[in-house]
C-alpha positions in Angstrom: 92.6 98.1 59.5 92.3 94.4 60.3 95.5 93.5 58.4 97.5 96.1 60.5 96.1 94.5 63.7 97.3 91.1 62.5 100.8 92.4 61.7 101.0 94.2 65.1 99.9 91.0 66.9 102.5 89.0 65.1 105.3 91.5 66.0 104.2 91.5 69.6 104.2 87.7 69.6 107.7 87.6 68.3 108.9 90.2 70.8 107.4 88.2 73.6 109.1 85.0 72.5 112.4 86.8 72.3 111.9 88.2 75.8 111.1 84.8 77.2 114.1 83.2 75.6 116.5 85.9 76.8 115.3 86.1 80.4 117.2 83.1 81.8 120.6 84.1 80.4 120.1 87.6 81.8 119.4 86.0 85.2 122.6 84.0 85.1 124.6 87.0 83.9 123.2 89.1 86.7 124.2 86.6 89.3 127.7 86.3 88.0 127.9 90.1 87.6 127.5 90.6 91.4 130.5 91.3 93.5 130.8 88.3 95.8 134.0 87.6 97.8 133.6 83.8 97.9 132.5 82.5 94.5 134.4 79.3 93.6 133.9 79.8 89.8 136.1 83.0 90.0 139.2 81.0 90.8 138.7 78.3 88.1 140.6 78.4 84.9 137.4 77.7 83.0 135.1 79.9 85.2 134.3 82.4 82.5 133.5 79.6 80.1 131.3 78.0 82.7 129.3 81.2 83.1 128.8 81.6 79.4 127.9 77.9 79.1 125.2 78.3 81.8 123.8 81.3 79.9 123.7 79.3 76.6 122.3 76.2 78.3 119.5 78.2 80.0 118.5 79.8 76.7 118.5 76.5 74.9 116.6 74.8 77.7 114.0 77.5 77.6 113.7 77.2 73.8 113.2 73.5 74.0 110.5 73.8 76.7 108.7 76.5 74.7 108.9 74.5 71.5 107.7 71.2 73.2 104.7 73.0 74.6 103.8 74.3 71.1 104.0 78.0 72.0 106.2 78.7 68.9 
């Protein structure tokens, strides 16, 4: 019974870390997914790449912060 509890705890820990790492990119994607009339990035040639870059950068920054604090 104790071994099952340890395995479940490890799985929940991994799911929590994945959730924390994916939250900032989802926030960026939700902002860029809104229908704004005046958003300068929509007229740029590299606007789509800029949005994707922000999502990747936010995920990497979150990963670095979590790693430095020793949470994973």
